[in-house]
Backbone and ligand atoms as CSV (ligand in chain L), in Angstrom:
chain,resi,resn,atom,element,x,y,z
A,1,MET,N,N,-0.911,19.065,6.593
A,1,MET,CA,C,-1.546,18.482,7.777
A,1,MET,C,C,-3.060,18.410,7.598
A,2,ASN,N,N,-3.604,17.276,7.863
A,2,ASN,CA,C,-5.044,17.126,7.788
A,2,ASN,C,C,-5.699,17.174,9.156
A,3,GLN,N,N,-4.892,17.305,10.182
A,3,GLN,CA,C,-5.426,17.347,11.538
A,3,GLN,C,C,-6.443,18.483,11.646
A,4,GLY,N,N,-7.597,18.191,12.218
A,4,GLY,CA,C,-8.602,19.222,12.366
A,4,GLY,C,C,-9.317,19.559,11.073
A,5,ASN,N,N,-9.133,18.740,10.063
A,5,ASN,CA,C,-9.771,18.978,8.778
A,5,ASN,C,C,-10.481,17.699,8.328
A,6,PRO,N,N,-11.509,17.311,9.067
A,6,PRO,CA,C,-12.156,16.039,8.776
A,6,PRO,C,C,-12.892,16.048,7.433
A,7,LYS,N,N,-12.997,14.877,6.836
A,7,LYS,CA,C,-13.703,14.740,5.567
A,7,LYS,C,C,-14.937,13.873,5.789
A,8,ALA,N,N,-16.070,14.361,5.349
A,8,ALA,CA,C,-17.294,13.573,5.498
A,8,ALA,C,C,-17.147,12.252,4.748
A,9,LEU,N,N,-17.452,11.172,5.441
A,9,LEU,CA,C,-17.354,9.846,4.825
A,9,LEU,C,C,-18.214,9.770,3.571
A,10,VAL,N,N,-19.401,10.335,3.668
A,10,VAL,CA,C,-20.347,10.215,2.571
A,10,VAL,C,C,-19.845,10.971,1.324
A,11,ASP,N,N,-19.036,12.005,1.528
A,11,ASP,CA,C,-18.456,12.723,0.382
A,11,ASP,C,C,-17.233,12.000,-0.164
A,12,ALA,N,N,-16.359,11.559,0.744
A,12,ALA,CA,C,-15.102,10.931,0.309
A,12,ALA,C,C,-15.352,9.539,-0.259
A,13,PHE,N,N,-16.245,8.769,0.376
A,13,PHE,CA,C,-16.490,7.382,-0.028
A,13,PHE,C,C,-17.995,7.091,-0.045
A,14,PRO,N,N,-18.703,7.667,-1.009
A,14,PRO,CA,C,-20.171,7.491,-1.004
A,14,PRO,C,C,-20.599,6.019,-1.097
A,15,LEU,N,N,-19.884,5.237,-1.886
A,15,LEU,CA,C,-20.282,3.833,-2.027
A,15,LEU,C,C,-20.024,3.049,-0.754
A,16,LEU,N,N,-18.876,3.319,-0.134
A,16,LEU,CA,C,-18.552,2.640,1.123
A,16,LEU,C,C,-19.569,3.016,2.201
A,17,SER,N,N,-19.946,4.266,2.231
A,17,SER,CA,C,-20.919,4.730,3.199
A,17,SER,C,C,-22.242,3.968,3.053
A,18,GLU,N,N,-22.673,3.823,1.808
A,18,GLU,CA,C,-23.900,3.075,1.536
A,18,GLU,C,C,-23.756,1.604,1.942
A,19,GLU,N,N,-22.600,1.034,1.593
A,19,GLU,CA,C,-22.325,-0.369,1.900
A,19,GLU,C,C,-22.349,-0.598,3.416
A,20,LEU,N,N,-21.707,0.293,4.164
A,20,LEU,CA,C,-21.678,0.151,5.625
A,20,LEU,C,C,-23.093,0.186,6.193
A,21,GLN,N,N,-23.878,1.120,5.693
A,21,GLN,CA,C,-25.255,1.217,6.202
A,21,GLN,C,C,-26.027,-0.067,5.939
A,22,GLN,N,N,-25.921,-0.576,4.705
A,22,GLN,CA,C,-26.658,-1.792,4.347
A,22,GLN,C,C,-26.219,-2.977,5.202
A,23,LEU,N,N,-24.897,-3.133,5.358
A,23,LEU,CA,C,-24.385,-4.285,6.100
A,23,LEU,C,C,-24.776,-4.194,7.577
A,24,LEU,N,N,-24.793,-2.985,8.107
A,24,LEU,CA,C,-25.190,-2.814,9.514
A,24,LEU,C,C,-26.668,-3.122,9.705
A,25,VAL,N,N,-27.487,-2.682,8.779
A,25,VAL,CA,C,-28.916,-2.988,8.876
A,25,VAL,C,C,-29.123,-4.500,8.813
A,26,GLN,N,N,-28.406,-5.153,7.895
A,26,GLN,CA,C,-28.494,-6.614,7.780
A,26,GLN,C,C,-28.114,-7.304,9.076
A,27,LYS,N,N,-27.170,-6.723,9.801
A,27,LYS,CA,C,-26.715,-7.304,11.071
A,27,LYS,C,C,-27.638,-6.968,12.226
A,28,GLY,N,N,-28.660,-6.179,11.972
A,28,GLY,CA,C,-29.552,-5.763,13.047
A,28,GLY,C,C,-28.991,-4.621,13.876
A,29,GLU,N,N,-28.002,-3.908,13.326
A,29,GLU,CA,C,-27.371,-2.783,14.047
A,29,GLU,C,C,-27.880,-1.468,13.470
A,30,SER,N,N,-29.198,-1.277,13.515
A,30,SER,CA,C,-29.753,-0.112,12.820
A,30,SER,C,C,-29.336,1.204,13.480
A,31,GLU,N,N,-29.062,1.180,14.791
A,31,GLU,CA,C,-28.617,2.419,15.439
A,31,GLU,C,C,-27.242,2.838,14.950
A,32,LEU,N,N,-26.393,1.849,14.714
A,32,LEU,CA,C,-25.076,2.165,14.150
A,32,LEU,C,C,-25.221,2.603,12.695
A,33,ALA,N,N,-26.089,1.939,11.961
A,33,ALA,CA,C,-26.310,2.304,10.552
A,33,ALA,C,C,-26.728,3.758,10.444
A,34,ALA,N,N,-27.542,4.206,11.393
A,34,ALA,CA,C,-28.039,5.586,11.358
A,34,ALA,C,C,-26.917,6.596,11.591
A,35,GLN,N,N,-25.798,6.154,12.202
A,35,GLN,CA,C,-24.679,7.075,12.449
A,35,GLN,C,C,-23.832,7.296,11.193
A,36,VAL,N,N,-23.897,6.350,10.260
A,36,VAL,CA,C,-22.971,6.367,9.126
A,36,VAL,C,C,-23.028,7.668,8.310
A,37,PRO,N,N,-24.203,8.189,7.982
A,37,PRO,CA,C,-24.226,9.414,7.172
A,37,PRO,C,C,-23.578,10.614,7.857
A,38,GLY,N,N,-23.461,10.574,9.181
A,38,GLY,CA,C,-22.874,11.692,9.917
A,38,GLY,C,C,-21.389,11.526,10.209
A,39,LEU,N,N,-20.791,10.425,9.753
A,39,LEU,CA,C,-19.385,10.181,10.094
A,39,LEU,C,C,-18.453,11.070,9.291
A,40,ALA,N,N,-17.384,11.506,9.943
A,40,ALA,CA,C,-16.336,12.252,9.248
A,40,ALA,C,C,-14.998,11.583,9.552
A,41,ILE,N,N,-14.188,11.430,8.532
A,41,ILE,CA,C,-12.886,10.780,8.703
A,41,ILE,C,C,-11.904,11.798,9.276
A,42,LEU,N,N,-11.336,11.464,10.439
A,42,LEU,CA,C,-10.385,12.371,11.097
A,42,LEU,C,C,-8.953,12.069,10.678
A,43,GLU,N,N,-8.677,10.782,10.529
A,43,GLU,CA,C,-7.299,10.378,10.265
A,43,GLU,C,C,-7.322,8.942,9.781
A,44,ARG,N,N,-6.282,8.567,9.011
A,44,ARG,CA,C,-6.216,7.171,8.618
A,44,ARG,C,C,-5.240,6.433,9.530
A,45,CYS,N,N,-5.315,5.120,9.494
A,45,CYS,CA,C,-4.383,4.281,10.232
A,45,CYS,C,C,-3.008,4.409,9.595
A,46,ARG,N,N,-2.004,4.473,10.440
A,46,ARG,CA,C,-0.623,4.647,9.965
A,46,ARG,C,C,0.204,3.401,10.191
A,47,CYS,N,N,-0.443,2.246,10.226
A,47,CYS,CA,C,0.315,1.028,10.538
A,47,CYS,C,C,1.271,0.645,9.423
A,48,GLY,N,N,0.992,1.114,8.192
A,48,GLY,CA,C,1.909,0.839,7.094
A,48,GLY,C,C,1.652,-0.473,6.360
A,49,ASP,N,N,0.696,-1.267,6.811
A,49,ASP,CA,C,0.376,-2.500,6.087
A,49,ASP,C,C,-0.241,-2.144,4.734
A,50,ASP,N,N,0.189,-2.816,3.695
A,50,ASP,CA,C,-0.242,-2.394,2.360
A,50,ASP,C,C,-1.657,-2.850,2.011
A,51,PHE,N,N,-2.297,-3.573,2.920
A,51,PHE,CA,C,-3.690,-3.977,2.697
A,51,PHE,C,C,-4.645,-3.195,3.593
A,52,CYS,N,N,-4.110,-2.245,4.359
A,52,CYS,CA,C,-4.906,-1.564,5.384
A,52,CYS,C,C,-5.433,-0.226,4.878
A,53,ALA,N,N,-6.727,-0.028,4.980
A,53,ALA,CA,C,-7.351,1.261,4.645
A,53,ALA,C,C,-8.248,1.690,5.803
A,54,THR,N,N,-7.777,1.375,7.011
A,54,THR,CA,C,-8.521,1.699,8.226
A,54,THR,C,C,-8.515,3.207,8.469
A,55,PHE,N,N,-9.625,3.734,8.950
A,55,PHE,CA,C,-9.660,5.158,9.282
A,55,PHE,C,C,-10.445,5.397,10.565
A,56,TYR,N,N,-10.153,6.548,11.167
A,56,TYR,CA,C,-10.744,6.918,12.459
A,56,TYR,C,C,-11.820,7.975,12.259
A,57,VAL,N,N,-12.946,7.786,12.911
A,57,VAL,CA,C,-14.021,8.783,12.869
A,57,VAL,C,C,-14.235,9.412,14.247
A,58,GLN,N,N,-13.495,8.916,15.244
A,58,GLN,CA,C,-13.379,9.553,16.550
A,58,GLN,C,C,-11.882,9.651,16.816
A,59,PRO,N,N,-11.465,10.606,17.634
A,59,PRO,CA,C,-10.024,10.703,17.897
A,59,PRO,C,C,-9.442,9.360,18.358
A,60,LYS,N,N,-8.284,9.069,17.855
A,60,LYS,CA,C,-7.606,7.819,18.167
A,60,LYS,C,C,-7.330,7.742,19.661
A,61,PRO,N,N,-7.593,6.586,20.287
A,61,PRO,CA,C,-7.294,6.480,21.719
A,61,PRO,C,C,-5.786,6.473,21.945
A,62,LYS,N,N,-5.379,6.886,23.135
A,62,LYS,CA,C,-3.939,6.889,23.436
A,62,LYS,C,C,-3.412,5.466,23.530
A,63,GLY,N,N,-4.149,4.626,24.224
A,63,GLY,CA,C,-3.736,3.225,24.323
A,63,GLY,C,C,-4.818,2.344,23.719
A,64,ALA,N,N,-5.144,1.254,24.410
A,64,ALA,CA,C,-6.206,0.371,23.946
A,64,ALA,C,C,-7.558,1.003,24.286
A,65,TYR,N,N,-8.580,0.545,23.583
A,65,TYR,CA,C,-9.920,0.997,23.916
A,65,TYR,C,C,-10.320,0.466,25.285
A,66,GLY,N,N,-11.140,1.229,25.994
A,66,GLY,CA,C,-11.550,0.848,27.344
A,66,GLY,C,C,-12.694,-0.155,27.347
A,67,PRO,N,N,-13.362,-0.289,28.497
A,67,PRO,CA,C,-14.397,-1.316,28.674
A,67,PRO,C,C,-15.642,-1.100,27.813
A,68,GLY,N,N,-15.905,0.137,27.361
A,68,GLY,CA,C,-17.086,0.377,26.538
A,68,GLY,C,C,-16.892,0.016,25.080
A,69,HIS,N,N,-15.845,-0.738,24.780
A,69,HIS,CA,C,-15.478,-1.035,23.394
A,69,HIS,C,C,-15.989,-2.394,22.939
A,70,ARG,N,N,-16.470,-2.452,21.701
A,70,ARG,CA,C,-16.764,-3.742,21.080
A,70,ARG,C,C,-16.488,-3.641,19.592
A,71,ASN,N,N,-16.355,-4.797,18.962
A,71,ASN,CA,C,-16.142,-4.863,17.520
A,71,ASN,C,C,-17.395,-5.384,16.845
A,72,VAL,N,N,-17.681,-4.847,15.684
A,72,VAL,CA,C,-18.755,-5.399,14.856
A,72,VAL,C,C,-18.136,-5.783,13.517
A,73,SER,N,N,-18.083,-7.080,13.229
A,73,SER,CA,C,-17.533,-7.547,11.958
A,73,SER,C,C,-18.644,-7.647,10.937
A,74,LEU,N,N,-18.415,-7.063,9.799
A,74,LEU,CA,C,-19.408,-7.126,8.727
A,74,LEU,C,C,-18.946,-8.129,7.684
A,75,GLU,N,N,-19.843,-8.472,6.780
A,75,GLU,CA,C,-19.489,-9.441,5.739
A,75,GLU,C,C,-19.635,-8.826,4.354
A,76,PRO,N,N,-18.657,-7.998,3.969
A,76,PRO,CA,C,-18.733,-7.387,2.637
A,76,PRO,C,C,-18.436,-8.408,1.540
A,77,GLN,N,N,-18.828,-8.058,0.305
A,77,GLN,CA,C,-18.537,-8.907,-0.846
A,77,GLN,C,C,-17.028,-9.046,-1.040
A,78,GLN,N,N,-16.336,-7.969,-0.675
A,78,GLN,CA,C,-14.913,-7.883,-0.972
A,78,GLN,C,C,-14.185,-7.383,0.266
A,79,GLY,N,N,-13.041,-7.972,0.595
A,79,GLY,CA,C,-12.228,-7.491,1.700
A,79,GLY,C,C,-12.883,-7.712,3.053
A,80,MET,N,N,-12.450,-6.918,4.033
A,80,MET,CA,C,-12.965,-7.038,5.398
A,80,MET,C,C,-13.344,-5.664,5.921
A,81,LEU,N,N,-14.454,-5.610,6.644
A,81,LEU,CA,C,-14.895,-4.372,7.292
A,81,LEU,C,C,-15.203,-4.703,8.749
A,82,ILE,N,N,-14.521,-4.034,9.654
A,82,ILE,CA,C,-14.752,-4.243,11.082
A,82,ILE,C,C,-14.894,-2.877,11.736
A,83,LEU,N,N,-15.974,-2.696,12.461
A,83,LEU,CA,C,-16.177,-1.416,13.140
A,83,LEU,C,C,-15.756,-1.535,14.597
A,84,ASP,N,N,-15.061,-0.526,15.080
A,84,ASP,CA,C,-14.782,-0.411,16.508
A,84,ASP,C,C,-15.821,0.530,17.085
A,85,ILE,N,N,-16.560,0.031,18.041
A,85,ILE,CA,C,-17.616,0.810,18.670
A,85,ILE,C,C,-17.179,1.146,20.089
A,86,VAL,N,N,-17.254,2.417,20.449
A,86,VAL,CA,C,-16.919,2.843,21.807
A,86,VAL,C,C,-18.135,3.574,22.368
A,87,ASP,N,N,-18.665,3.045,23.459
A,87,ASP,CA,C,-19.856,3.626,24.092
A,87,ASP,C,C,-20.969,3.848,23.060
A,88,ASP,N,N,-21.215,2.815,22.262
A,88,ASP,CA,C,-22.298,2.805,21.266
A,88,ASP,C,C,-22.095,3.793,20.121
A,89,LYS,N,N,-20.881,4.300,19.985
A,89,LYS,CA,C,-20.599,5.173,18.851
A,89,LYS,C,C,-19.499,4.562,17.989
A,90,ILE,N,N,-19.670,4.692,16.683
A,90,ILE,CA,C,-18.633,4.201,15.770
A,90,ILE,C,C,-17.388,5.067,15.964
A,91,ALA,N,N,-16.252,4.429,16.260
A,91,ALA,CA,C,-15.023,5.176,16.534
A,91,ALA,C,C,-13.996,4.986,15.423
A,92,CYS,N,N,-14.002,3.787,14.848
A,92,CYS,CA,C,-12.966,3.442,13.883
A,92,CYS,C,C,-13.561,2.440,12.899
A,93,VAL,N,N,-13.206,2.591,11.640
A,93,VAL,CA,C,-13.676,1.663,10.616
A,93,VAL,C,C,-12.450,0.949,10.062
A,94,GLU,N,N,-12.327,-0.328,10.375
A,94,GLU,CA,C,-11.203,-1.106,9.861
A,94,GLU,C,C,-11.593,-1.640,8.489
A,95,VAL,N,N,-10.837,-1.194,7.495
A,95,VAL,CA,C,-11.097,-1.571,6.115
A,95,VAL,C,C,-9.843,-2.287,5.617
A,96,LEU,N,N,-9.974,-3.561,5.308
A,96,LEU,CA,C,-8.810,-4.340,4.909
A,96,LEU,C,C,-9.044,-4.981,3.543
A,97,TYR,N,N,-7.971,-5.056,2.761
A,97,TYR,CA,C,-8.012,-5.684,1.431
A,97,TYR,C,C,-9.020,-5.011,0.503
A,98,ARG,N,N,-9.025,-3.672,0.562
A,98,ARG,CA,C,-9.877,-2.902,-0.355
A,98,ARG,C,C,-8.998,-1.833,-1.005
A,99,ASP,N,N,-8.320,-2.236,-2.089
A,99,ASP,CA,C,-7.320,-1.360,-2.718
A,99,ASP,C,C,-7.889,-0.029,-3.168
A,100,GLU,N,N,-9.130,-0.043,-3.683
A,100,GLU,CA,C,-9.678,1.194,-4.245
A,100,GLU,C,C,-9.891,2.225,-3.136
A,101,ILE,N,N,-10.229,1.735,-1.941
A,101,ILE,CA,C,-10.421,2.644,-0.818
A,101,ILE,C,C,-9.073,3.109,-0.282
A,102,ARG,N,N,-8.131,2.192,-0.199
A,102,ARG,CA,C,-6.798,2.561,0.294
A,102,ARG,C,C,-6.156,3.636,-0.592
A,103,ARG,N,N,-6.273,3.447,-1.910
A,103,ARG,CA,C,-5.661,4.432,-2.817
A,103,ARG,C,C,-6.211,5.826,-2.577
A,104,LYS,N,N,-7.518,5.899,-2.445
A,104,LYS,CA,C,-8.139,7.209,-2.243
A,104,LYS,C,C,-7.807,7.784,-0.865
A,105,LEU,N,N,-7.772,6.909,0.127
A,105,LEU,CA,C,-7.462,7.347,1.485
A,105,LEU,C,C,-6.050,7.944,1.551
A,106,LEU,N,N,-5.123,7.339,0.835
A,106,LEU,CA,C,-3.732,7.828,0.844
A,106,LEU,C,C,-3.647,9.201,0.174
A,107,VAL,N,N,-4.514,9.444,-0.779
A,107,VAL,CA,C,-4.534,10.764,-1.419
A,107,VAL,C,C,-5.111,11.802,-0.457
A,108,GLU,N,N,-6.211,11.422,0.188
A,108,GLU,CA,C,-6.886,12.366,1.095
A,108,GLU,C,C,-6.073,12.626,2.371
A,109,PHE,N,N,-5.385,11.582,2.838
A,109,PHE,CA,C,-4.602,11.694,4.081
A,109,PHE,C,C,-3.179,11.196,3.829
A,110,PRO,N,N,-2.364,12.016,3.186
A,110,PRO,CA,C,-1.027,11.563,2.801
A,110,PRO,C,C,-0.153,11.247,4.011
L,1,ZN,ZN,ZN,-3.620,-0.125,9.623
């Protein structure tokens, strides 16, 4: 069980962490970029899609996100990165079509 055993994003995925910061700064989201070094992965997405490497940095909501929710889509060189922001805090990082990240995520969160 990995519950209650979060992994620092910057340790588990140093390159992704850097990439997220750069892309957020480029988007003018410097406040979100500043949160990236402090993020810890709590759990990965369990949807089972073989292209999904989404992970949660805030506890997963029971249902849908509430009114304080917005998405920030980034434009990475490879794959897709979409952040779920709840009340101005990064809650979830949707990582799609990034095999190298998915492989590592499955090892860290079996
Ligand atoms: Zn998923």
